[in-house]
Legacy VTK file of the C-alpha trace (Angstrom):
# vtk DataFile Version 3.0
C-alpha trace
ASCII
DATASET POLYDATA
POINTS 397 float
-162.603 11.612 -92.531
-162.958 12.012 -88.791
-163.983 9.147 -86.529
-167.225 10.927 -85.608
-168.154 11.247 -89.274
-167.589 7.534 -89.870
-169.889 6.573 -86.952
-172.998 8.101 -88.457
-175.010 11.256 -88.829
-177.779 10.588 -86.319
-178.906 13.019 -83.639
-176.939 11.160 -80.972
-173.691 11.594 -82.831
-174.441 15.092 -84.055
-174.685 16.397 -80.504
-171.243 15.134 -79.419
-169.353 18.198 -78.107
-166.066 19.069 -79.770
-163.517 19.649 -76.996
-164.318 20.780 -73.455
-167.172 23.019 -72.560
-166.411 26.281 -70.774
-167.513 24.772 -67.475
-165.511 21.582 -67.989
-162.458 23.550 -69.024
-162.650 25.775 -65.920
-163.022 22.705 -63.698
-160.055 20.970 -65.358
-157.867 24.060 -64.927
-158.867 24.408 -61.269
-158.005 20.766 -60.622
-154.670 21.097 -62.435
-155.591 18.458 -65.030
-154.723 20.738 -67.958
-152.743 23.970 -68.260
-154.477 27.299 -68.616
-154.124 27.097 -72.401
-155.039 24.482 -74.980
-154.512 23.805 -78.665
-157.178 25.337 -80.899
-157.805 25.468 -84.645
-158.227 29.002 -85.954
-158.947 30.340 -89.417
-156.085 32.426 -90.717
-158.377 35.371 -91.483
-159.185 35.530 -87.751
-155.508 36.105 -86.856
-153.366 39.209 -87.341
-149.612 39.687 -86.925
-148.555 42.235 -84.330
-147.012 45.463 -85.625
-144.479 45.207 -82.781
-142.649 42.217 -84.236
-139.117 43.382 -85.136
-138.727 40.653 -87.732
-139.261 41.838 -91.314
-137.536 39.169 -93.374
-139.558 35.939 -93.521
-137.848 34.412 -96.547
-138.323 34.493 -100.293
-141.502 33.412 -102.065
-139.872 30.090 -102.878
-139.033 29.502 -99.228
-142.535 30.505 -98.112
-144.040 28.121 -100.665
-141.853 25.210 -99.551
-142.588 25.837 -95.868
-146.310 26.264 -96.564
-146.497 22.905 -98.356
-144.781 21.274 -95.387
-147.436 22.808 -93.124
-150.121 21.435 -95.425
-148.852 17.909 -94.710
-148.099 18.314 -91.010
-147.704 21.184 -88.535
-145.091 20.246 -85.964
-145.308 23.397 -83.823
-148.341 25.521 -83.038
-148.357 29.301 -83.313
-148.893 31.374 -80.155
-151.561 34.084 -80.017
-153.377 36.295 -77.541
-156.963 37.374 -77.788
-157.939 40.699 -79.286
-159.170 42.055 -75.958
-155.943 41.126 -74.129
-153.859 42.798 -76.841
-155.895 46.010 -77.086
-155.808 46.320 -73.297
-152.081 47.000 -73.731
-152.095 48.922 -77.033
-155.419 50.597 -77.657
-154.077 52.537 -80.646
-153.463 49.301 -82.572
-157.157 48.583 -83.179
-157.001 49.827 -86.778
-153.715 48.026 -87.443
-155.001 44.562 -86.515
-158.356 45.057 -88.240
-161.194 42.709 -87.303
-158.930 39.877 -86.169
-159.994 38.062 -83.017
-156.433 36.996 -82.132
-152.977 38.568 -82.433
-149.777 36.619 -83.033
-146.996 36.459 -80.476
-144.820 33.712 -82.006
-145.020 31.844 -85.295
-145.494 34.639 -87.820
-143.400 32.849 -90.450
-145.658 29.805 -90.193
-148.681 32.079 -90.427
-147.375 33.904 -93.526
-146.355 30.635 -95.198
-149.848 29.232 -94.646
-151.460 32.345 -96.118
-149.020 32.229 -99.048
-150.056 28.715 -100.118
-153.759 29.285 -99.377
-154.238 27.253 -96.200
-157.546 27.814 -94.453
-156.520 27.209 -90.816
-153.614 26.290 -88.543
-153.146 25.126 -84.973
-152.713 27.856 -82.365
-152.200 28.144 -78.623
-154.020 31.013 -76.910
-151.809 32.519 -74.200
-153.380 35.638 -72.713
-151.025 35.244 -69.762
-148.206 36.426 -72.046
-149.944 39.796 -72.344
-150.151 40.601 -68.641
-147.958 43.684 -69.158
-146.290 45.365 -72.097
-142.901 44.194 -70.922
-144.111 40.576 -70.752
-145.527 40.745 -74.263
-142.384 42.238 -75.838
-140.125 39.829 -73.923
-142.031 36.798 -75.209
-142.115 38.332 -78.666
-138.315 38.603 -78.711
-137.428 35.380 -76.927
-138.161 33.088 -79.869
-136.116 35.243 -82.250
-133.167 35.546 -79.872
-132.848 31.753 -79.797
-132.566 31.596 -83.587
-129.016 31.531 -84.966
-130.013 33.187 -88.272
-131.830 36.111 -86.665
-131.179 39.373 -88.474
-128.819 41.515 -86.353
-130.635 44.753 -87.113
-134.070 43.216 -86.486
-132.848 41.904 -83.146
-131.516 45.352 -82.250
-134.885 46.892 -83.126
-136.670 44.411 -80.902
-134.324 45.243 -78.023
-135.012 48.929 -78.665
-138.768 48.335 -78.375
-138.308 46.460 -75.089
-136.086 49.216 -73.689
-138.719 51.772 -74.648
-141.457 49.783 -72.904
-139.294 49.339 -69.799
-138.676 53.090 -69.782
-142.385 53.827 -69.501
-142.395 52.824 -65.827
-139.295 54.831 -64.889
-137.043 57.191 -66.805
-133.880 55.501 -65.508
-132.752 51.904 -65.486
-134.642 50.900 -68.635
-131.642 49.166 -70.210
-130.892 47.270 -66.994
-134.488 45.999 -66.715
-134.491 44.988 -70.375
-131.205 43.128 -69.880
-132.614 41.265 -66.852
-135.687 40.168 -68.802
-133.623 38.886 -71.717
-130.992 37.256 -69.510
-128.260 39.462 -70.979
-125.857 42.046 -69.610
-126.466 45.777 -69.787
-123.396 46.107 -72.036
-124.984 43.674 -74.498
-128.148 45.789 -74.635
-126.066 48.952 -75.124
-124.177 47.348 -78.019
-127.443 46.325 -79.683
-128.792 49.861 -79.525
-125.505 51.229 -80.872
-125.927 49.216 -84.085
-129.058 51.218 -84.899
-127.062 54.483 -84.912
-124.929 53.400 -87.891
-125.641 54.656 -91.437
-128.233 52.696 -93.390
-125.629 51.206 -95.740
-123.788 49.665 -92.791
-127.034 48.335 -91.292
-127.860 46.709 -94.627
-124.501 44.918 -94.575
-125.199 43.735 -91.023
-128.632 42.408 -92.043
-127.187 40.605 -95.060
-124.467 38.989 -92.944
-121.602 40.467 -95.002
-120.426 42.460 -91.955
-119.892 40.621 -88.637
-121.432 41.959 -85.460
-118.016 42.595 -83.861
-117.100 44.873 -86.795
-120.427 46.633 -86.440
-119.760 47.329 -82.758
-116.303 48.697 -83.615
-117.771 51.011 -86.249
-120.522 52.130 -83.854
-117.923 53.240 -81.296
-115.922 55.097 -83.963
-119.073 56.663 -85.420
-120.084 57.929 -81.993
-116.758 59.792 -81.730
-116.892 60.978 -85.377
-120.570 61.410 -86.342
-119.673 63.307 -89.527
-118.244 60.199 -91.257
-120.190 58.426 -93.984
-120.354 54.701 -94.709
-117.337 54.637 -97.058
-115.073 56.384 -94.557
-116.230 54.066 -91.788
-115.367 51.033 -93.906
-111.924 52.505 -94.635
-111.372 52.921 -90.905
-112.410 49.312 -90.339
-109.950 48.091 -92.972
-107.059 50.069 -91.484
-107.797 48.737 -87.990
-107.969 45.110 -89.160
-104.754 45.489 -91.205
-102.931 46.889 -88.192
-104.187 44.036 -86.032
-102.955 41.508 -88.598
-99.502 43.124 -88.715
-99.302 43.204 -84.920
-100.221 39.554 -84.705
-97.591 38.679 -87.308
-94.909 40.577 -85.375
-95.881 38.796 -82.182
-95.582 35.438 -83.903
-92.146 36.342 -85.268
-90.952 37.444 -81.830
-92.314 34.277 -80.304
-90.489 32.087 -82.812
-87.268 34.032 -82.235
-87.631 33.652 -78.469
-88.203 29.916 -78.816
-85.086 29.526 -80.955
-83.051 31.660 -78.547
-84.190 29.582 -75.590
-83.425 26.323 -77.364
-79.961 27.551 -78.373
-79.189 28.845 -74.892
-80.152 25.566 -73.242
-78.272 23.358 -75.696
-75.124 25.500 -75.942
-71.976 23.837 -74.514
-69.210 25.776 -72.675
-66.517 27.180 -74.958
-63.833 24.888 -73.563
-65.888 21.816 -74.427
-66.908 22.864 -77.959
-65.786 20.359 -80.616
-62.781 21.364 -82.700
-62.633 21.553 -86.473
-61.108 18.092 -86.456
-63.838 15.663 -87.640
-62.662 13.047 -85.151
-64.398 13.497 -81.805
-62.220 14.698 -78.939
-61.841 12.330 -75.995
-63.814 13.335 -72.918
-62.060 14.350 -69.763
-61.802 11.620 -67.142
-61.627 11.765 -63.424
-58.226 10.593 -62.143
-57.395 9.959 -58.544
-54.027 11.397 -57.501
-52.369 12.192 -54.221
-51.833 15.801 -53.337
-48.226 16.546 -52.341
-47.697 15.572 -48.765
-46.418 18.266 -46.413
-42.728 18.281 -45.606
-41.726 15.797 -42.942
-40.487 17.133 -39.659
-38.029 15.240 -37.547
-39.720 13.979 -34.426
-36.557 14.442 -32.442
-36.277 18.042 -33.559
-39.892 18.656 -32.512
-39.272 16.902 -29.282
-36.253 19.037 -28.671
-38.275 22.163 -29.458
-41.397 21.275 -27.530
-40.127 18.768 -25.064
-42.053 15.742 -26.394
-42.348 13.694 -29.595
-45.201 14.476 -32.050
-47.040 11.662 -33.908
-46.700 11.731 -37.706
-49.633 13.314 -39.602
-52.002 11.147 -41.599
-51.433 11.121 -45.383
-53.511 13.517 -47.464
-56.724 11.950 -48.863
-57.175 11.111 -52.512
-58.839 13.902 -54.509
-60.448 13.735 -57.960
-59.239 16.179 -60.587
-59.941 16.478 -64.330
-57.068 15.615 -66.584
-56.926 14.951 -70.310
-54.316 13.462 -72.559
-54.271 15.128 -75.970
-51.624 12.803 -77.382
-53.561 9.599 -76.863
-56.969 8.222 -77.810
-57.292 6.908 -74.277
-57.166 8.708 -70.973
-54.822 7.042 -68.548
-55.019 7.433 -64.799
-51.646 7.653 -63.058
-51.370 4.874 -60.520
-49.342 4.711 -57.312
-45.862 3.270 -57.555
-45.653 -0.468 -57.965
-49.188 -0.908 -59.414
-50.023 -1.551 -63.084
-51.385 1.271 -65.243
-55.156 1.030 -65.937
-56.551 2.565 -69.140
-60.050 4.095 -69.309
-61.824 3.239 -72.600
-62.630 6.233 -74.846
-66.308 7.173 -75.462
-67.372 9.346 -78.410
-69.016 12.708 -77.693
-72.709 12.667 -78.756
-73.877 14.978 -81.521
-75.761 18.198 -80.439
-78.977 16.984 -82.096
-78.796 13.733 -80.129
-78.130 15.695 -76.947
-81.295 17.781 -77.490
-83.472 14.667 -77.605
-82.038 13.382 -74.322
-82.547 16.575 -72.340
-85.298 16.474 -69.688
-87.678 18.946 -71.386
-90.639 17.671 -69.359
-89.008 18.585 -66.056
-90.212 22.121 -65.164
-87.527 22.572 -62.526
-84.754 21.735 -64.993
-86.144 24.065 -67.679
-86.512 26.847 -65.089
-82.872 26.458 -64.006
-81.630 26.561 -67.592
-83.682 29.651 -68.465
-82.505 31.491 -65.348
-78.856 30.621 -66.075
-78.915 31.506 -69.760
-81.300 34.528 -69.914
-81.375 37.795 -68.049
-84.481 39.286 -66.402
-85.663 41.267 -69.434
-85.322 38.291 -71.769
-87.300 36.103 -69.375
-90.091 38.687 -69.165
-90.246 38.889 -72.956
-90.420 35.090 -73.214
-93.310 34.891 -70.715
-95.205 37.616 -72.568
-94.804 35.874 -75.936
-95.870 32.486 -74.564
-99.015 34.011 -73.046
-99.800 35.715 -76.369
-99.504 32.365 -78.154
-101.903 30.722 -75.657
-104.473 33.479 -76.246
-104.486 32.681 -79.951
LINES 1 398
397 0 1 2 3 4 5 6 7 8 9 10 11 12 13 14 15 16 17 18 19 20 21 22 23 24 25 26 27 28 29 30 31 32 33 34 35 36 37 38 39 40 41 42 43 44 45 46 47 48 49 50 51 52 53 54 55 56 57 58 59 60 61 62 63 64 65 66 67 68 69 70 71 72 73 74 75 76 77 78 79 80 81 82 83 84 85 86 87 88 89 90 91 92 93 94 95 96 97 98 99 100 101 102 103 104 105 106 107 108 109 110 111 112 113 114 115 116 117 118 119 120 121 122 123 124 125 126 127 128 129 130 131 132 133 134 135 136 137 138 139 140 141 142 143 144 145 146 147 148 149 150 151 152 153 154 155 156 157 158 159 160 161 162 163 164 165 166 167 168 169 170 171 172 173 174 175 176 177 178 179 180 181 182 183 184 185 186 187 188 189 190 191 192 193 194 195 196 197 198 199 200 201 202 203 204 205 206 207 208 209 210 211 212 213 214 215 216 217 218 219 220 221 222 223 224 225 226 227 228 229 230 231 232 233 234 235 236 237 238 239 240 241 242 243 244 245 246 247 248 249 250 251 252 253 254 255 256 257 258 259 260 261 262 263 264 265 266 267 268 269 270 271 272 273 274 275 276 277 278 279 280 281 282 283 284 285 286 287 288 289 290 291 292 293 294 295 296 297 298 299 300 301 302 303 304 305 306 307 308 309 310 311 312 313 314 315 316 317 318 319 320 321 322 323 324 325 326 327 328 329 330 331 332 333 334 335 336 337 338 339 340 341 342 343 344 345 346 347 348 349 350 351 352 353 354 355 356 357 358 359 360 361 362 363 364 365 366 367 368 369 370 371 372 373 374 375 376 377 378 379 380 381 382 383 384 385 386 387 388 389 390 391 392 393 394 395 396
């Protein structure tokens, strides 16, 4: 029971106005206190759906019943309508199609149909005649709600886009798709792809509506059907299967090549020079050691002989510097460095050669400069190009 009904039924209470009067509403709008539209309660027999709505599937009877019972308890969102006069000012030929309804739906037809299905008398509506300023405005607002829905039927969406393109084409014969794309916030290519779906055979469109065929497959079939309009639905599906199988095989080959390139790179980086490869002997070979030795000194020349030849004595040359050379002793487990005469021999302790697997873990894989040097040393130009191509293909996946 409403608060006014609980107060009493006297003449003072019976004359209380419900909502704003026309004058008060106009004043409030002029002052900016309320927007140009307000929430109203309308009987469902005073409202008619628009024939322009591309949506045809509103759910099963069970779904309509469940949604209608939810509306009976509470209506969380109001439906949007325009008045009969505003609608017929745009489409005069729709007078017979909307009957005697005083308002025409823009958004909320599923709520409206669910309420009718469970026998509701009225629902909350918002009257928005400003949405019917032009035909393009009306169709844009009609589509906008459906475009935001994730479960919107692909074919129904394409039909709505087709209606908007047709309305945009009434002003000018060219540029209709571009204007429709601007209104929907989409690209012209997106609009073109939507219209292409409607050219497919009815069996394919049914699969798109049911969700058994993805939109990307539908666009592929639309392009093929445009080039071969004599094909039927079965032949189009065979073409789709062959294309997808070929793509799967190509992707598998790319993965195999990528794995082979990775293994080749790893082997090339870790491979030791042939001279340093371990022998068949299970005992590790001793590493080569640096040993300091004196290079042979040049032959001595008698100072007196030089003096006799040149007329003066020459100072003796300085001894040759020590140089480091690699030597190895295969007959001993230790590498010994020859020492100058009169000094004791010093032995260098033997260190085992690490296993290749241990060497891999110690390599500086995180150093880009080091990896770049190894790849350039071990691989030619063509192999490097192939490696780059395969790595980019893996990133795209």
